[in-house]
DOLO-819494 format. One line per 5 residues: number of its first residue (from 1); for each residue y, x negated, z negated of C-alpha. Coordinates in nm, 2 decimals. Layout:
BEGIN
NUM> Y X Z  ... .
This chain:
BEGIN
1> 0.00 0.00 0.00  0.34 -0.15 0.10  0.64 -0.15 -0.14  0.81 0.16 0.00  0.50 0.37 -0.02 .
6> 0.43 0.25 -0.37  0.78 0.34 -0.49  0.75 0.68 -0.33  0.42 0.75 -0.50  0.55 0.64 -0.84 .
11> 0.86 0.86 -0.80  0.65 1.16 -0.71  0.42 1.11 -1.01  0.72 1.07 -1.25  0.87 1.39 -1.12 .
16> 0.55 1.58 -1.17  0.51 1.45 -1.52  0.87 1.54 -1.61  0.83 1.89 -1.47  0.50 1.96 -1.64 .
21> 0.63 2.08 -1.97  0.89 2.31 -1.80  0.63 2.45 -1.57  0.39 2.51 -1.86  0.67 2.68 -2.06 .
26> 0.77 2.90 -1.77  0.41 3.00 -1.70  0.37 3.09 -2.07  0.69 3.30 -2.05  0.87 3.10 -2.31 .
31> 1.25 3.10 -2.31  1.42 2.76 -2.29  1.73 2.72 -2.49  1.96 2.42 -2.51  2.04 2.28 -2.85 .
36> 2.41 2.34 -2.94  2.64 2.04 -2.90  2.81 1.97 -3.23  3.19 1.98 -3.21  3.38 1.66 -3.29 .
41> 3.53 1.63 -3.64  3.89 1.73 -3.65  4.11 1.67 -3.95  4.23 2.02 -4.05  4.46 1.91 -4.34 .
46> 4.77 1.71 -4.31  4.70 1.36 -4.44  4.91 1.26 -4.74  4.97 0.92 -4.57  5.06 1.06 -4.23 .
51> 5.31 0.80 -4.10  5.47 1.01 -3.83  5.63 1.36 -3.82  5.52 1.67 -3.64  5.70 1.92 -3.42 .
56> 5.66 2.20 -3.16  5.84 2.24 -2.83  6.07 2.55 -2.83  6.03 2.63 -2.46  5.66 2.70 -2.51 .
61> 5.75 3.02 -2.71  6.05 3.14 -2.52  5.95 3.50 -2.61  6.03 3.43 -2.98  6.38 3.40 -3.11 .
66> 6.45 3.06 -3.28  6.48 3.21 -3.63  6.12 3.34 -3.60  5.99 3.02 -3.46  6.16 2.82 -3.74 .
71> 6.00 3.04 -4.00  5.66 2.99 -3.84  5.72 2.61 -3.83  5.80 2.60 -4.20  5.49 2.81 -4.28 .
76> 5.28 2.57 -4.08  5.42 2.25 -4.23  5.59 2.13 -3.92  5.89 1.90 -3.96  6.10 2.00 -3.66 .
81> 6.14 2.20 -3.34  6.14 2.00 -3.02  6.39 2.03 -2.73  6.67 2.22 -2.89  7.04 2.19 -2.78 .
86> 7.36 2.18 -2.98  7.42 2.55 -2.95  7.12 2.62 -3.18  7.12 2.32 -3.42  7.28 2.54 -3.69 .
91> 6.96 2.75 -3.70  6.74 2.45 -3.75  6.96 2.33 -4.03  6.93 2.68 -4.20  6.55 2.62 -4.23 .
96> 6.57 2.25 -4.31  6.41 2.15 -3.98  6.49 1.85 -3.77  6.57 1.86 -3.40  6.30 1.61 -3.30 .
101> 6.41 1.57 -2.94  6.76 1.70 -2.84  6.84 1.82 -2.50  7.14 1.95 -2.31  7.29 1.64 -2.15 .
106> 7.06 1.63 -1.85  7.15 1.80 -1.52  6.80 1.91 -1.46  6.45 1.75 -1.42  6.49 1.64 -1.06 .
111> 6.85 1.49 -1.04  6.82 1.20 -1.28  6.92 0.84 -1.34  6.76 0.70 -1.02  7.02 0.88 -0.82 .
116> 7.36 0.69 -0.80  7.53 1.00 -0.67  7.47 1.17 -1.00  7.56 0.88 -1.23  7.92 1.00 -1.27 .
121> 7.82 1.35 -1.38  7.54 1.22 -1.60  7.77 0.97 -1.77  8.02 1.24 -1.85  7.75 1.46 -2.01 .
126> 7.58 1.19 -2.20  7.91 1.04 -2.33  7.98 1.39 -2.47  7.63 1.45 -2.61  7.54 1.11 -2.77 .
131> 7.82 1.13 -3.04  7.73 1.50 -3.10  7.37 1.41 -3.16  7.47 1.14 -3.41  7.72 1.36 -3.59 .
136> 7.46 1.63 -3.64  7.23 1.38 -3.80  6.98 1.37 -3.52  6.84 1.06 -3.34  6.67 1.13 -3.00 .
141> 6.81 1.26 -2.67  6.60 1.33 -2.37  6.67 1.20 -2.01  6.49 1.20 -1.68  6.43 0.97 -1.39 .
146> 6.46 1.24 -1.12  6.26 1.28 -0.80  6.19 1.01 -0.55  6.30 1.18 -0.22  6.17 0.89 -0.02 .
151> 6.32 0.62 -0.26  6.10 0.32 -0.33  6.01 0.24 -0.69  6.20 -0.09 -0.67  6.52 0.09 -0.56 .
156> 6.47 0.36 -0.82  6.43 0.09 -1.09  6.76 -0.08 -0.99  6.94 0.25 -0.98  6.80 0.36 -1.32 .
161> 6.90 0.04 -1.48  7.25 0.06 -1.34  7.30 0.42 -1.45  7.14 0.39 -1.79  7.28 0.07 -1.92 .
166> 7.62 0.19 -2.02  7.47 0.50 -2.18  7.22 0.29 -2.37  7.51 0.07 -2.50  7.69 0.39 -2.62 .
171> 7.37 0.51 -2.78  7.34 0.18 -2.97  7.69 0.23 -3.11  7.59 0.57 -3.25  7.23 0.50 -3.36 .
176> 7.08 0.73 -3.10  6.77 0.68 -2.89  6.76 0.79 -2.52  6.41 0.88 -2.43  6.29 0.91 -2.07 .
181> 6.00 1.15 -2.03  5.71 1.07 -1.81  5.57 1.35 -1.60  5.26 1.40 -1.38  5.34 1.44 -1.01 .
186> 5.00 1.57 -0.92  5.02 1.92 -1.08  5.35 2.00 -1.24  5.63 1.78 -1.11  5.58 1.67 -0.75 .
191> 5.77 1.36 -0.64  5.90 1.26 -0.99  5.96 0.89 -1.01  5.86 0.82 -1.37  5.50 0.94 -1.31 .
196> 5.32 0.62 -1.42  5.31 0.38 -1.71  5.39 0.06 -1.51  5.72 0.18 -1.38  5.83 0.35 -1.70 .
201> 5.75 0.07 -1.94  5.90 -0.19 -1.71  6.23 0.01 -1.72  6.22 0.01 -2.10  6.13 -0.36 -2.12 .
206> 6.42 -0.45 -1.88  6.68 -0.25 -2.07  6.55 -0.42 -2.39  6.73 -0.20 -2.63  6.62 -0.02 -2.95 .
211> 6.82 0.27 -2.82  6.60 0.33 -2.51  6.24 0.42 -2.49  5.97 0.64 -2.34  5.88 0.99 -2.43 .
216> 5.51 0.94 -2.37  5.36 1.28 -2.27  4.98 1.25 -2.32  4.91 1.56 -2.11  5.10 1.43 -1.81 .
221> 4.96 1.07 -1.83  4.60 1.19 -1.87  4.64 1.37 -1.54  4.80 1.07 -1.37  4.60 0.77 -1.50 .
226> 4.41 0.83 -1.82  4.35 0.52 -2.02  4.57 0.67 -2.30  4.45 0.46 -2.60  4.47 0.13 -2.41 .
231> 4.82 0.22 -2.29  4.94 0.31 -2.64  4.80 -0.01 -2.78  4.97 -0.22 -2.51  5.31 -0.05 -2.50 .
236> 5.36 0.12 -2.84  5.69 -0.06 -2.92  5.85 0.11 -2.63  5.73 0.46 -2.72  5.98 0.67 -2.91 .
241> 5.82 1.01 -2.90  5.49 1.18 -2.80  5.40 1.52 -2.65  5.06 1.67 -2.69  4.87 1.94 -2.49 .
246> 4.52 2.01 -2.37  4.40 1.89 -2.03  4.36 2.07 -1.79  4.61 2.35 -1.78  4.85 2.24 -2.06 .
251> 4.66 2.47 -2.30  4.57 2.44 -2.67  4.45 2.09 -2.76  4.12 2.21 -2.89  3.75 2.11 -2.86 .
256> 3.72 2.26 -2.51  3.95 2.02 -2.32  3.90 1.66 -2.21  4.13 1.46 -2.44  3.99 1.31 -2.76 .
261> 4.30 1.37 -2.97  4.16 1.26 -3.31  4.10 0.91 -3.16  4.44 0.90 -3.00  4.61 1.01 -3.32 .
266> 4.43 0.74 -3.51  4.56 0.49 -3.26  4.91 0.62 -3.30  4.88 0.60 -3.68  4.76 0.24 -3.66 .
271> 5.07 0.13 -3.47  5.29 0.23 -3.76  5.47 0.49 -3.55  5.74 0.67 -3.76  5.87 0.91 -3.50 .
276> 5.75 1.25 -3.38  5.43 1.38 -3.22  5.52 1.73 -3.08  5.29 2.00 -2.96  5.40 2.12 -2.61 .
281> 5.14 2.36 -2.48  5.12 2.71 -2.33  5.01 2.98 -2.58  4.83 3.30 -2.48  4.82 3.60 -2.72 .
286> 4.92 3.58 -3.08  5.07 3.23 -3.13  5.01 3.19 -3.50  4.63 3.14 -3.50  4.67 2.90 -3.20 .
291> 4.94 2.70 -3.37  4.75 2.69 -3.70  4.43 2.56 -3.53  4.61 2.32 -3.29  4.79 2.15 -3.58 .
296> 4.47 1.96 -3.65  4.51 1.79 -3.32  4.82 1.62 -3.46  4.63 1.46 -3.74  4.43 1.13 -3.71 .
301> 4.06 1.11 -3.78  4.10 0.80 -3.99  3.72 0.78 -4.05  3.71 0.61 -3.72  3.66 0.24 -3.81 .
306> 3.64 0.10 -3.46  4.02 0.09 -3.40  4.21 -0.21 -3.52  4.57 -0.27 -3.59  4.74 -0.36 -3.26 .
311> 4.89 -0.71 -3.25  5.09 -0.70 -2.92  5.46 -0.77 -2.97  5.75 -0.72 -2.72 .
């Protein structure tokens, strides 16, 4: 028997042996049932030594007025509401909540700092907003790259540096941090420039200021490139803020989506991060049970012994 015939004979025999129990069970009329897969261990209580703060993005519950959302946040033990502008800061203060990421200076999501034709308008708006953020006692203000529209990443980088540098210098004077959010361009934000870690962290490294960093949205970057834990370990000094949602669909970060949030939160905890991790996901039905269960995604599973303290410095 030659080699090809021998392998074919062995493969056939193996298949027959593997199928034998199933065939026997079927002939006997026995039902086959798969053993349930145990869910991963999620930390359902806020750790006493949690190094970072927690928040929820306002726009995800536009159907609720802000007073109601703030009351729910206090009940759940959140520290802040995310993405709130100056017209509503007084409501947050009434409930003792922080504005974890301020907005209101941007033009929109597509006309950003990579577009020189918008620098003048952006500068006027950020010159007004940066001191207001500081005066209110808040720290972070969002900004966006804008869409490519045929622009190369090299040109976009040069334009962003030129447009951002004077605003970063102003932010330094006021103790405010400008945070550029990364988006995915595959599903939600086609053509957005800051859709990858390499470009985004290069911008932060070039500006080299404590008043500029990246809003690292885990949902968006899981869609674009994955490798979340390795990216956080490598670039954590440039990350000022995190957003959390389930993949796919930007749904609840529960056990039925693909991101292992307990491991990611453990990584964030080990970096010594002191900023905010904010839930930013779409809620269907009554939001309170969803919010209550998804809070556990914000807490690290510190039983994981395999992660070590990152040592990279920038």
